[in-house]
PAGU-590404 format. One record per atom (N, C-alpha, C): atom name; residue number from 1; x, y, z; residue in one letter. Coordinates in pm, 1 decimal. Layout:
BEGIN
ATOM  atom  seq         X         Y         Z  type
ATOM    CA  NUM         X         Y         Z     A
...
//
This chain:
BEGIN
ATOM  atom  seq         X         Y         Z  type
ATOM     N    1   -9755.6    -304.5   -3879.0     M
ATOM    CA    1   -9743.9    -244.1   -3753.0     M
ATOM     C    1   -9695.9    -327.2   -3635.9     M
ATOM     N    2   -9736.2    -455.4   -3633.2     Y
ATOM    CA    2   -9692.3    -544.1   -3537.4     Y
ATOM     C    2   -9546.1    -579.9   -3549.0     Y
ATOM     N    3   -9487.7    -567.0   -3677.8     I
ATOM    CA    3   -9348.3    -600.1   -3692.4     I
ATOM     C    3   -9260.9    -487.6   -3620.4     I
ATOM     N    4   -9303.9    -371.9   -3625.1     L
ATOM    CA    4   -9235.8    -261.8   -3551.0     L
ATOM     C    4   -9237.7    -286.6   -3400.3     L
ATOM     N    5   -9353.6    -331.3   -3351.5     L
ATOM    CA    5   -9365.2    -362.2   -3210.7     L
ATOM     C    5   -9274.5    -482.1   -3173.2     L
ATOM     N    6   -9265.9    -585.5   -3261.5     W
ATOM    CA    6   -9175.4    -700.1   -3238.1     W
ATOM     C    6   -9029.3    -645.9   -3233.8     W
ATOM     N    7   -8995.8    -565.2   -3323.2     I
ATOM    CA    7   -8851.0    -514.4   -3330.8     I
ATOM     C    7   -8829.4    -432.5   -3194.9     I
ATOM     N    8   -8924.4    -351.0   -3165.4     F
ATOM    CA    8   -8897.3    -267.3   -3043.1     F
ATOM     C    8   -8888.2    -356.5   -2913.3     F
ATOM     N    9   -8980.8    -445.7   -2896.5     L
ATOM    CA    9   -8975.7    -530.2   -2786.2     L
ATOM     C    9   -8858.2    -626.6   -2788.0     L
ATOM     N   10   -8813.1    -675.3   -2907.5     G
ATOM    CA   10   -8698.2    -758.9   -2921.4     G
ATOM     C   10   -8577.5    -681.6   -2885.0     G
ATOM     N   11   -8566.9    -552.6   -2914.6     G
ATOM    CA   11   -8455.0    -468.6   -2872.7     G
ATOM     C   11   -8446.7    -454.0   -2719.8     G
ATOM     N   12   -8561.9    -436.1   -2659.3     I
ATOM    CA   12   -8567.6    -427.7   -2510.7     I
ATOM     C   12   -8524.8    -561.0   -2446.2     I
ATOM     N   13   -8575.7    -664.0   -2497.4     V
ATOM    CA   13   -8541.6    -799.4   -2439.9     V
ATOM     C   13   -8397.5    -828.3   -2458.2     V
ATOM     N   14   -8338.5    -802.5   -2579.3     G
ATOM    CA   14   -8197.6    -825.4   -2612.2     G
ATOM     C   14   -8117.1    -736.2   -2514.3     G
ATOM     N   15   -8159.7    -608.3   -2493.6     W
ATOM    CA   15   -8076.3    -515.2   -2415.0     W
ATOM     C   15   -8074.5    -566.8   -2268.8     W
ATOM     N   16   -8189.3    -610.7   -2214.8     I
ATOM    CA   16   -8190.6    -655.4   -2078.0     I
ATOM     C   16   -8103.5    -779.6   -2066.2     I
ATOM     N   17   -8116.1    -875.0   -2157.4     A
ATOM    CA   17   -8039.2    -999.1   -2155.6     A
ATOM     C   17   -7889.8    -961.4   -2163.7     A
ATOM     N   18   -7848.9    -869.4   -2245.7     S
ATOM    CA   18   -7705.6    -832.9   -2254.1     S
ATOM     C   18   -7664.6    -761.7   -2127.2     S
ATOM     N   19   -7746.0    -694.3   -2060.2     M
ATOM    CA   19   -7701.8    -635.2   -1937.3     M
ATOM     C   19   -7685.0    -738.7   -1833.3     M
ATOM     N   20   -7776.2    -847.6   -1832.5     I
ATOM    CA   20   -7755.0    -959.4   -1729.4     I
ATOM     C   20   -7635.1   -1034.6   -1755.2     I
ATOM     N   21   -7600.0   -1064.5   -1882.7     T
ATOM    CA   21   -7479.4   -1146.5   -1911.9     T
ATOM     C   21   -7351.3   -1064.3   -1927.0     T
ATOM     N   22   -7373.4    -930.6   -1908.1     R
ATOM    CA   22   -7254.9    -834.5   -1917.6     R
ATOM     C   22   -7187.2    -837.6   -2053.4     R
ATOM     N   23   -7275.4    -841.3   -2164.8     N
ATOM    CA   23   -7231.0    -828.5   -2297.3     N
ATOM     C   23   -7262.8    -699.4   -2364.3     N
ATOM     N   24   -7323.4    -609.1   -2287.6     N
ATOM    CA   24   -7373.7    -484.1   -2343.1     N
ATOM     C   24   -7271.1    -399.9   -2408.2     N
ATOM     N   25   -7143.5    -403.5   -2372.3     H
ATOM    CA   25   -7039.0    -314.8   -2417.5     H
ATOM     C   25   -7004.9    -362.3   -2560.0     H
ATOM     N   26   -7029.9    -481.6   -2604.8     R
ATOM    CA   26   -6996.7    -526.0   -2734.3     R
ATOM     C   26   -7112.3    -548.4   -2830.7     R
ATOM     N   27   -7230.7    -516.4   -2784.3     M
ATOM    CA   27   -7347.1    -540.7   -2863.1     M
ATOM     C   27   -7411.5    -403.8   -2894.0     M
ATOM     N   28   -7453.4    -390.7   -3027.2     G
ATOM    CA   28   -7523.2    -272.5   -3067.6     G
ATOM     C   28   -7672.0    -290.0   -3074.6     G
ATOM     N   29   -7743.0    -194.6   -3127.6     I
ATOM    CA   29   -7889.6    -207.2   -3126.6     I
ATOM     C   29   -7936.7    -318.0   -3216.9     I
ATOM     N   30   -7871.9    -341.2   -3332.5     I
ATOM    CA   30   -7914.2    -451.7   -3419.1     I
ATOM     C   30   -7895.7    -589.1   -3354.4     I
ATOM     N   31   -7782.2    -604.9   -3288.4     W
ATOM    CA   31   -7765.9    -736.6   -3225.0     W
ATOM     C   31   -7856.6    -755.6   -3104.2     W
ATOM     N   32   -7889.8    -650.4   -3040.8     N
ATOM    CA   32   -7986.7    -651.6   -2928.3     N
ATOM     C   32   -8121.3    -699.3   -2982.9     N
ATOM     N   33   -8169.5    -646.8   -3092.5     V
ATOM    CA   33   -8292.5    -682.0   -3157.0     V
ATOM     C   33   -8289.6    -838.6   -3200.2     V
ATOM     N   34   -8176.3    -875.1   -3269.8     V
ATOM    CA   34   -8164.3   -1012.9   -3311.0     V
ATOM     C   34   -8166.9   -1111.8   -3190.0     V
ATOM     N   35   -8093.6   -1079.1   -3090.0     V
ATOM    CA   35   -8086.0   -1162.4   -2969.1     V
ATOM     C   35   -8220.3   -1162.9   -2896.7     V
ATOM     N   36   -8289.7   -1049.1   -2897.4     G
ATOM    CA   36   -8429.3   -1047.1   -2836.3     G
ATOM     C   36   -8527.9   -1131.0   -2915.0     G
ATOM     N   37   -8518.5   -1125.1   -3045.8     L
ATOM    CA   37   -8622.5   -1203.7   -3128.9     L
ATOM     C   37   -8592.7   -1351.6   -3116.7     L
ATOM     N   38   -8467.6   -1392.7   -3129.3     V
ATOM    CA   38   -8432.8   -1533.9   -3124.1     V
ATOM     C   38   -8449.0   -1581.3   -2977.9     V
ATOM     N   39   -8419.0   -1498.3   -2882.3     G
ATOM    CA   39   -8437.7   -1533.2   -2737.8     G
ATOM     C   39   -8590.9   -1550.3   -2712.6     G
ATOM     N   40   -8672.9   -1473.0   -2778.9     S
ATOM    CA   40   -8821.3   -1489.3   -2753.1     S
ATOM     C   40   -8868.1   -1622.5   -2812.1     S
ATOM     N   41   -8815.2   -1661.6   -2925.0     A
ATOM    CA   41   -8847.3   -1794.1   -2977.9     A
ATOM     C   41   -8799.1   -1904.2   -2886.0     A
ATOM     N   42   -8677.3   -1890.2   -2832.9     I
ATOM    CA   42   -8626.6   -1997.6   -2740.8     I
ATOM     C   42   -8715.5   -1994.9   -2613.8     I
ATOM     N   43   -8753.9   -1878.6   -2563.7     G
ATOM    CA   43   -8833.9   -1870.4   -2449.0     G
ATOM     C   43   -8974.4   -1926.0   -2465.6     G
ATOM     N   44   -9028.4   -1914.2   -2590.5     G
ATOM    CA   44   -9149.7   -1977.2   -2619.8     G
ATOM     C   44   -9146.9   -2126.7   -2625.0     G
ATOM     N   45   -9036.8   -2180.3   -2674.3     L
ATOM    CA   45   -9009.3   -2320.1   -2662.8     L
ATOM     C   45   -9000.9   -2382.5   -2525.6     L
ATOM     N   46   -8918.8   -2305.2   -2444.0     I
ATOM    CA   46   -8915.0   -2341.0   -2299.4     I
ATOM     C   46   -9053.9   -2340.4   -2240.1     I
ATOM     N   47   -9127.9   -2241.9   -2260.0     C
ATOM    CA   47   -9260.9   -2226.4   -2206.4     C
ATOM     C   47   -9353.8   -2348.8   -2241.0     C
ATOM     N   48   -9348.4   -2385.2   -2375.7     Q
ATOM    CA   48   -9422.0   -2506.3   -2411.9     Q
ATOM     C   48   -9366.7   -2633.9   -2349.4     Q
ATOM     N   49   -9230.4   -2640.5   -2338.2     W
ATOM    CA   49   -9169.7   -2764.1   -2292.0     W
ATOM     C   49   -9210.3   -2784.7   -2142.4     W
ATOM     N   50   -9217.7   -2665.0   -2062.1     V
ATOM    CA   50   -9252.9   -2673.6   -1927.7     V
ATOM     C   50   -9401.7   -2713.5   -1904.6     V
ATOM     N   51   -9476.2   -2687.0   -2009.2     G
ATOM    CA   51   -9623.5   -2724.1   -2008.6     G
ATOM     C   51   -9710.3   -2604.5   -1983.7     G
ATOM     N   52   -9661.2   -2489.7   -1996.0     L
ATOM    CA   52   -9749.8   -2368.9   -1983.1     L
ATOM     C   52   -9823.3   -2326.0   -2111.1     L
ATOM     N   53   -9794.7   -2386.1   -2212.5     G
ATOM    CA   53   -9866.4   -2357.5   -2337.0     G
ATOM     C   53   -9797.3   -2233.1   -2415.6     G
ATOM     N   54   -9858.0   -2198.6   -2519.9     A
ATOM    CA   54   -9803.9   -2083.6   -2591.6     A
ATOM     C   54   -9853.5   -1956.6   -2536.3     A
ATOM     N   55   -9769.4   -1857.6   -2522.5     I
ATOM    CA   55   -9807.9   -1728.1   -2477.2     I
ATOM     C   55   -9816.3   -1642.5   -2602.1     I
ATOM     N   56   -9937.1   -1600.9   -2631.2     T
ATOM    CA   56   -9962.9   -1528.4   -2759.1     T
ATOM     C   56   -9980.8   -1380.6   -2746.8     T
ATOM     N   57  -10004.8   -1337.0   -2621.8     I
ATOM    CA   57  -10018.8   -1197.9   -2607.9     I
ATOM     C   57   -9909.9   -1142.3   -2516.1     I
ATOM     N   58   -9894.3   -1010.6   -2517.5     F
ATOM    CA   58   -9795.8    -947.5   -2433.5     F
ATOM     C   58   -9832.5    -955.8   -2286.4     F
ATOM     N   59   -9745.4   -1015.9   -2205.0     S
ATOM    CA   59   -9775.0   -1032.4   -2067.2     S
ATOM     C   59   -9637.3   -1031.3   -1991.9     S
ATOM     N   60   -9648.5   -1024.2   -1860.7     F
ATOM    CA   60   -9527.8   -1032.8   -1787.2     F
ATOM     C   60   -9457.8   -1168.5   -1800.1     F
ATOM     N   61   -9538.6   -1268.5   -1803.1     Y
ATOM    CA   61   -9477.7   -1407.2   -1822.7     Y
ATOM     C   61   -9406.9   -1418.8   -1953.1     Y
ATOM     N   62   -9476.4   -1371.5   -2060.3     G
ATOM    CA   62   -9412.1   -1378.7   -2192.1     G
ATOM     C   62   -9283.0   -1296.8   -2192.0     G
ATOM     N   63   -9273.3   -1179.3   -2138.6     M
ATOM    CA   63   -9149.1   -1107.9   -2129.3     M
ATOM     C   63   -9047.0   -1175.5   -2046.0     M
ATOM     N   64   -9085.8   -1242.4   -1935.1     A
ATOM    CA   64   -8986.8   -1312.8   -1854.8     A
ATOM     C   64   -8930.5   -1430.1   -1932.7     A
ATOM     N   65   -9019.5   -1510.4   -2000.9     F
ATOM    CA   65   -8959.3   -1615.9   -2083.3     F
ATOM     C   65   -8878.6   -1571.8   -2197.0     F
ATOM     N   66   -8912.1   -1457.8   -2257.7     A
ATOM    CA   66   -8833.1   -1402.6   -2369.3     A
ATOM     C   66   -8690.5   -1366.8   -2317.8     A
ATOM     N   67   -8688.0   -1301.8   -2194.7     I
ATOM    CA   67   -8558.0   -1267.1   -2133.5     I
ATOM     C   67   -8473.5   -1389.9   -2103.2     I
ATOM     N   68   -8548.1   -1488.3   -2044.8     L
ATOM    CA   68   -8476.7   -1617.4   -2011.3     L
ATOM     C   68   -8416.8   -1677.8   -2133.5     L
ATOM     N   69   -8492.7   -1678.7   -2243.0     G
ATOM    CA   69   -8442.7   -1741.1   -2370.0     G
ATOM     C   69   -8326.4   -1660.5   -2421.3     G
ATOM     N   70   -8328.1   -1529.0   -2418.9     A
ATOM    CA   70   -8222.3   -1448.4   -2467.3     A
ATOM     C   70   -8097.7   -1460.4   -2383.3     A
ATOM     N   71   -8114.2   -1474.2   -2244.4     V
ATOM    CA   71   -8003.2   -1500.5   -2164.4     V
ATOM     C   71   -7936.8   -1639.3   -2192.4     V
ATOM     N   72   -8018.7   -1730.9   -2212.3     I
ATOM    CA   72   -7967.5   -1864.4   -2245.2     I
ATOM     C   72   -7888.9   -1862.1   -2382.0     I
ATOM     N   73   -7946.8   -1792.3   -2479.6     L
ATOM    CA   73   -7872.7   -1776.4   -2602.9     L
ATOM     C   73   -7736.6   -1705.6   -2589.0     L
ATOM     N   74   -7730.1   -1599.6   -2509.0     L
ATOM    CA   74   -7604.4   -1526.9   -2495.7     L
ATOM     C   74   -7508.9   -1614.1   -2413.3     L
ATOM     N   75   -7553.1   -1692.0   -2312.8     V
ATOM    CA   75   -7463.3   -1778.3   -2242.1     V
ATOM     C   75   -7408.1   -1880.2   -2337.2     V
ATOM     N   76   -7479.4   -1941.9   -2425.2     I
ATOM    CA   76   -7426.9   -2039.7   -2520.9     I
ATOM     C   76   -7328.4   -1972.4   -2615.7     I
ATOM     N   77   -7360.1   -1854.9   -2661.2     V
ATOM    CA   77   -7270.2   -1784.4   -2757.0     V
ATOM     C   77   -7139.0   -1758.3   -2685.6     V
ATOM     N   78   -7148.1   -1709.7   -2558.2     N
ATOM    CA   78   -7029.2   -1686.6   -2473.0     N
ATOM     C   78   -6938.0   -1808.5   -2462.6     N
ATOM     N   79   -7004.9   -1924.4   -2429.9     L
ATOM    CA   79   -6932.0   -2048.6   -2417.8     L
ATOM     C   79   -6861.2   -2088.3   -2550.0     L
ATOM     N   80   -6926.6   -2066.6   -2660.0     I
ATOM    CA   80   -6874.1   -2101.4   -2790.7     I
ATOM     C   80   -6754.4   -2008.7   -2814.5     I
ATOM     N   81   -6762.0   -1881.1   -2787.5     R
ATOM    CA   81   -6652.4   -1788.8   -2808.4     R
ATOM     C   81   -6530.9   -1827.2   -2723.4     R
ATOM     N   82   -6557.3   -1858.4   -2597.9     R
ATOM    CA   82   -6442.0   -1890.3   -2512.2     R
ATOM     C   82   -6378.5   -2021.4   -2552.9     R
ATOM     N   83   -6450.9   -2121.6   -2601.6     S
ATOM    CA   83   -6390.9   -2240.9   -2638.9     S
ATOM     C   83   -6316.4   -2235.0   -2775.9     S
ATOM     N   84   -6349.2   -2132.6   -2858.1     S
ATOM    CA   84   -6280.3   -2117.2   -2984.2     S
ATOM     C   84   -6144.4   -2040.6   -2972.4     S
ATOM     N   85   -6119.5   -1985.2   -2854.7     R
ATOM    CA   85   -5998.5   -1907.8   -2831.9     R
ATOM     C   85   -5883.0   -2000.7   -2794.9     R
//
């Protein structure tokens, strides 16, 4: 049951991050979920690095750090795409 919630929230986080970075036109639902889940992991690492500890429950701060991590991931991917052209 929790896996479905992770997939759903990952999709929302990925969609918001793709809207912020203006990548929504080339991303589908699968990539939004993948970006959201990986971005959540990156956001968790940032949260621990800053010294806030691990966020283990759904909260505003957890969602904000997940979106931040997803945006960072998409910015890095965009930089790699531009440099390979």
